[in-house]
C-alpha positions in Angstrom: -2.9 41.2 21.3 -4.5 43.6 23.9 -7.7 41.5 24.0 -10.1 41.9 26.9 -12.0 38.8 27.9 -15.8 39.1 27.7 -17.7 39.8 30.9 -19.1 36.6 32.4 -22.8 36.5 33.5 -21.7 36.3 37.1 -19.7 39.5 36.7 -22.6 41.3 35.1 -25.0 40.2 37.9 -22.4 41.3 40.6 -22.1 44.8 39.0 -25.9 45.1 38.8 -26.4 44.1 42.5 -23.7 46.5 43.8 -25.1 49.4 41.8 -28.7 48.5 42.9 -27.8 48.5 46.6 -25.8 51.7 46.3 -28.8 53.4 44.5 -31.3 52.2 47.0 -29.2 53.2 50.0 -28.2 56.6 48.8 -31.5 57.7 47.5 -33.3 56.5 50.7 -31.0 58.7 52.8 -31.5 61.7 50.5 -35.3 61.5 50.5 -35.4 61.4 54.3 -33.1 64.4 54.7 -34.6 66.6 51.9 -38.3 65.9 52.4 -39.8 65.9 55.8 -43.5 65.6 54.7 -44.3 61.8 54.4 -46.6 62.6 51.4 -43.7 64.1 49.5 -41.4 61.3 50.6 -43.9 58.7 49.1 -44.1 60.6 45.8 -40.3 60.9 45.6 -39.9 57.2 46.4 -42.4 56.3 43.6 -40.5 58.5 41.1 -37.2 57.0 42.4 -38.5 53.4 41.7 -39.5 54.4 38.2 -36.1 56.0 37.6 -34.4 53.0 39.0 -36.2 50.6 36.7 -35.4 52.8 33.7 -31.7 53.4 34.6 -31.1 49.7 35.6 -32.6 48.6 32.3 -30.3 50.9 30.4 -27.4 49.7 32.5 -28.2 46.0 31.9 -28.6 46.8 28.2 -25.2 48.5 28.1 -23.5 45.6 30.0 -25.1 43.0 27.8 -24.2 44.8 24.6 -20.6 45.2 25.8 -20.4 41.6 26.7 -21.9 40.5 23.3 -19.4 42.8 21.5 -16.5 41.3 23.4 -17.7 37.8 22.8 -18.0 38.5 19.0 -14.6 40.1 19.0 -13.1 37.2 21.0 -14.8 34.7 18.7 -13.5 36.5 15.6 -9.9 36.4 17.0 -10.3 32.6 17.7 -11.7 32.0 14.3 -8.8 33.9 12.7 -6.2 32.0 14.8 -8.0 28.7 13.9 -8.0 29.5 10.1 -4.5 30.8 10.0 -2.8 27.8 11.7 -0.2 26.2 9.5 -1.3 22.7 10.5 -4.6 21.2 9.4 -7.2 21.4 12.2 -10.4 19.4 12.6 -13.0 20.2 15.2 -14.8 17.0 16.3 -17.9 16.8 18.5 -18.8 14.1 21.1 -20.6 12.1 18.4 -17.4 11.7 16.5 -18.4 14.0 13.7 -16.1 16.6 12.1 -18.0 19.9 12.5 -15.4 22.4 11.4 -12.0 22.5 9.6 -9.5 25.3 8.9 -8.1 26.4 5.6 -4.8 24.4 6.1 -6.8 21.2 6.4 -8.6 21.9 3.1 -5.4 22.7 1.3 -3.6 19.7 2.9 -6.2 17.2 1.8 -6.9 18.8 -1.5 -10.7 19.3 -1.2 -12.8 22.0 -2.8 -14.0 23.4 0.5 -14.2 22.5 4.2 -17.7 21.1 3.6 -16.1 18.2 2.0 -14.3 17.4 5.3 -17.4 17.5 7.5 -19.2 14.4 8.7 -18.5 11.2 10.7 -14.8 10.8 11.5 -14.8 7.1 10.4 -16.1 8.1 7.0 -13.5 10.9 6.8 -10.7 8.4 7.7 -11.9 5.9 5.0 -12.2 8.6 2.4 -8.6 9.7 2.9 -7.3 6.1 3.5 -5.8 6.8 6.9 -3.1 4.1 7.5 0.0 3.4 9.6 3.4 3.8 7.8 3.4 0.0 7.2 0.1 0.4 5.2 -2.1 -1.3 7.8 -5.3 0.6 8.5 -5.6 2.6 11.8 -8.4 0.9 13.9 -11.2 3.1 15.1 -10.3 2.5 18.8 -6.8 4.0 18.1 -8.1 7.2 16.5 -6.4 10.1 18.3 -9.7 12.0 18.4 -11.7 9.1 20.0 -9.0 8.7 22.6 -8.9 12.4 23.4 -12.7 12.6 23.8 -12.5 9.5 26.1 -10.1 11.3 28.3 -7.0 9.3 27.4 -3.5 10.7 27.0 -2.8 11.0 23.3 0.7 10.6 21.9 1.1 11.9 18.3 1.6 9.1 15.8 2.7 9.0 12.2 0.5 7.7 9.3 -0.2 7.9 5.6 -3.2 9.7 4.0 -4.4 9.9 0.4 -5.3 13.4 -0.8 -8.4 14.0 -2.9 -6.2 14.1 -6.0 -4.7 10.7 -5.1 -1.3 11.9 -3.9 0.0 10.1 -0.7 1.0 12.2 2.3 3.0 11.3 5.4 1.4 13.0 8.3 1.7 13.3 12.1 -1.7 13.2 13.9 -2.5 14.3 17.4 -5.6 15.4 19.3 -6.6 17.3 22.4 -10.0 17.8 24.1 -11.5 21.3 24.7 -12.4 21.2 28.4 -16.0 21.5 29.2 -17.2 21.8 25.6 -17.5 18.1 24.5 -15.2 18.8 21.5 -11.7 17.8 20.5 -9.2 19.4 18.1 -7.4 17.0 15.8 -4.1 18.3 14.4 -2.7 17.0 11.1 0.8 18.0 10.2 2.4 17.2 6.8 5.8 15.5 7.4 6.3 14.2 3.9 9.4 16.3 3.3 11.0 15.1 6.6 10.0 11.5 5.8 11.6 11.7 2.4 14.8 13.0 4.0 14.7 10.1 6.5 14.4 7.6 3.7 17.3 9.1 1.8 19.4 9.0 5.0 18.4 5.4 5.7 19.3 4.4 2.2 22.7 6.0 2.6 23.2 4.2 6.0 22.2 0.9 4.5 24.6 1.3 1.6 27.5 2.5 3.8 26.9 -0.3 6.4 27.0 -3.0 3.7 30.2 -1.6 2.3 31.8 -1.5 5.7 31.0 -5.1 6.6 33.4 -6.7 4.0 36.6 -4.8 5.0 35.8 -5.4 8.7 35.5 -9.2 8.0 38.9 -9.1 6.1 40.6 -7.2 9.0 39.4 -9.7 11.6 40.4 -12.7 9.5 43.9 -11.5 9.0 44.2 -10.6 12.7 43.2 -14.1 13.6 45.7 -15.5 11.0 48.6 -13.4 12.4 47.6 -14.4 16.0 48.0 -18.1 15.1 51.4 -17.5 13.5 52.8 -15.1 16.1 51.4 -16.1 19.6 53.6 -13.4 21.2 51.5 -10.7 19.6 48.2 -12.3 20.8 47.3 -9.4 23.2 47.4 -6.5 20.7 45.8 -8.7 18.0 43.0 -9.6 20.5 42.4 -5.9 21.0 42.1 -5.4 17.2 39.6 -8.3 17.0 37.6 -6.8 19.9 37.4 -3.4 18.2 36.5 -5.0 14.9 33.7 -6.8 16.6 32.6 -3.6 18.1 32.6 -1.8 14.7 30.7 -4.8 13.2 28.1 -4.5 15.9 27.7 -0.8 15.3 27.4 -1.4 11.5 24.7 -4.0 12.2 22.8 -1.5 14.3 22.9 0.9 11.4 21.6 -1.8 9.1 18.8 -2.6 11.5 17.5 0.9 11.8 17.7 1.5 8.0 15.9 -1.8 7.3 13.2 -0.9 9.7 12.2 2.2 7.7 12.9 0.8 4.3 11.2 -2.6 4.7 7.5 -2.9 3.8 4.7 -4.4 5.8 5.6 -7.1 8.3 5.2 -10.7 7.0 3.3 -12.2 10.0 2.9 -15.8 11.0 1.4 -17.6 13.9 4.1 -19.0 16.2 4.9 -19.9 19.8 6.8 -17.0 21.5 8.6 -19.4 23.8 10.0 -21.5 20.9 11.2 -18.3 19.2 12.9 -17.2 22.4 14.7 -20.5 22.8 16.0 -20.3 19.2 17.5 -16.9 19.8 18.9 -17.8 23.2 20.7 -20.8 21.7 22.4 -18.6 19.2 23.4 -16.1 21.9 25.0 -18.8 24.1 27.7 -19.4 21.5 28.9 -15.8 21.7 28.8 -15.3 25.4 30.5 -18.2 27.2 30.8 -16.2 30.5 27.0 -15.8 30.9 24.4 -18.4 31.9 21.2 -18.2 29.9 17.9 -19.7 31.0 14.5 -19.7 29.2 11.3 -20.2 31.2 8.1 -20.7 29.1 5.6 -22.8 31.2 3.1 -23.1 28.4 2.7 -22.2 24.7 2.1 -18.5 24.1 0.8 -18.0 20.5 1.4 -14.6 18.8 1.0 -13.4 15.2 4.3 -11.7 14.3 7.1 -11.3 11.7 9.5 -14.0 12.9 12.7 -12.3 11.7 11.9 -8.9 13.1 10.8 -10.2 16.5 13.9 -12.4 16.7 15.9 -9.2 16.1 14.2 -7.6 19.1 15.0 -10.6 21.4 18.6 -10.8 20.1 19.1 -7.1 20.8 17.8 -7.4 24.3 20.1 -10.4 25.0 23.1 -8.5 23.4 22.4 -5.6 25.8 22.2 -7.9 28.8 25.6 -9.4 27.9 27.3 -6.1 27.1 26.1 -4.5 30.3 27.0 -7.5 32.5 30.7 -7.4 31.8 31.5 -9.7 34.7 29.2 -12.4 33.4 26.4 -13.9 35.3 22.8 -15.1 34.6 20.5 -13.8 31.9 16.9 -15.0 32.4 14.3 -15.0 29.7 10.6 -15.7 30.6 7.6 -16.0 28.3 4.1 -15.9 29.8 0.5 -14.6 29.4 -0.3 -11.7 31.7 -3.6 -9.7 31.7 -4.6 -11.0 28.3 -1.3 -10.3 26.5 1.9 -12.1 25.7 4.8 -10.9 27.7 8.5 -11.7 27.1 11.0 -10.5 29.6 14.8 -10.4 29.7 16.5 -10.0 33.0 20.2 -9.4 33.8 22.2 -8.5 37.0 24.6 -6.0 35.3 25.3 -2.3 35.8 21.6 -1.2 35.5 20.4 2.2 34.4 20.6 5.3 36.6 17.2 6.7 37.5 17.9 10.1 36.0 18.7 8.6 32.6 15.7 6.2 32.4 13.3 8.6 30.7 15.6 8.7 27.6 16.3 5.0 27.3 14.2 4.6 24.1 15.5 7.7 22.4 17.4 7.2 19.1 21.2 7.6 19.4 21.0 7.8 23.2 22.8 5.4 25.5 22.9 5.6 29.2 26.5 4.3 29.5 28.2 6.2 26.7 31.6 7.7 27.0 33.0 4.9 29.2 36.4 3.3 28.7 35.0 -0.2 27.9 33.6 -1.4 24.7 30.0 -1.9 25.8 28.6 1.4 24.6 26.8 1.4 21.2 25.3 4.3 19.3 21.9 4.1 20.9 19.8 2.3 18.3 19.0 -1.1 19.6 16.2 -0.1 22.0 14.8 2.5 19.7 14.6 0.0 16.8 13.2 -2.7 19.1 10.4 -0.5 20.4 9.5 0.5 16.8 9.2 -3.1 15.8 7.1 -4.0 18.8 4.8 -1.1 18.2 4.3 -2.1 14.6 3.0 -5.4 16.0 0.5 -3.5 18.2 2.6 -4.0 21.3 4.7 -2.0 23.7 8.0 -2.1 25.5 8.6 -1.3 29.2 11.5 -1.9 31.6 12.5 -1.9 35.3 16.1 -1.1 36.3 18.2 -0.3 39.4 21.7 1.1 39.0 24.2 -1.5 40.1 21.7 -4.3 40.3 20.5 -4.9 36.8 17.6 -4.5 34.4 14.5 -6.3 33.1 13.0 -5.4 29.7 9.5 -6.4 28.9 8.0 -7.0 25.4 4.2 -6.9 25.5 2.4 -8.3 22.4 -1.2 -9.1 21.5 -2.1 -12.7 21.6 -2.9 -14.4 18.3 -6.6 -14.8 17.4 -8.0 -17.7 19.3 -5.1 -18.1 21.6 
């Protein structure tokens, strides 16, 4: 843009000092050389001081005017950039008050002017009904702006807002502090179109997955029937059954991810996480005879969760442990309370995850062991769906893994009230 940064006060003072020293040194030498009489020297020095005061005042005036002009120009360019951003921007001060907003924010939220957006951020969020995608309200301590002003790292999150005209919007919200100014910029991006496209895609996946399950079940049933009647063909028929099971697993993953986005708010109930883990492990034992499952839950750990969805998370972690421990071996589940939260861990001693691939483990459609010759690779949905379910419960997922030694996945959940 060819913009020059405004002169800082330090730079102005430095220029003034340099010119003052140069003036004093040069004029002193000239007076001594040109005027031998001390009386004339004193008169010239007096006139020189007066000239210095006048000229330095003019110089300071010129420097200050130049700096002010550059500041105004710089500010106008920033204002123009702020107002012309495509995303809605809110400027929030250290007292959690919205002090400015750009045109995109006014248009996005359907207000008459930006004055309607100013005021305490809590009042602003209540007015526009800020909620998570599952319709639960965003608590004040999770506001992106509050976290940015507190110096926390802010990861953009998705939510729902209600415009002034009552229309619902899906938005992505993030925030960043302005260093040294006690201000934060909140960015609101309209993702309604992308969200509708995702819903259409998920509806299609759900329909296609349901339609695929029936023919897969028929193929497997007939393969088992032929295997009983013709034992000599057992090996190729077993391969057919194995591939049908694999397709069925992939179809189930598609169903899981589509349900996650299409289902409404979680139906929570208070339950013991250890009891739920034992129920899921009992079901997993029947399908993995080569593995030894253990559940360690020394004491009741009460959580408030959607039983079906959390069971889906635990089942997915167990399924991963079995698939990525092809030689069999132990799979250990532990439930405990650690640093004020419920923690469920699933540990296996399988192939592990290479360090260079660990950063992408929770990405959708990414799997660290894809492209292999075995049947263990999926389509990279289990962990992405599991993390989304856990985050909807206010929790988080982490893991530890060493290639060739196995992995441990952790589910961290808030304890139920009074637990």
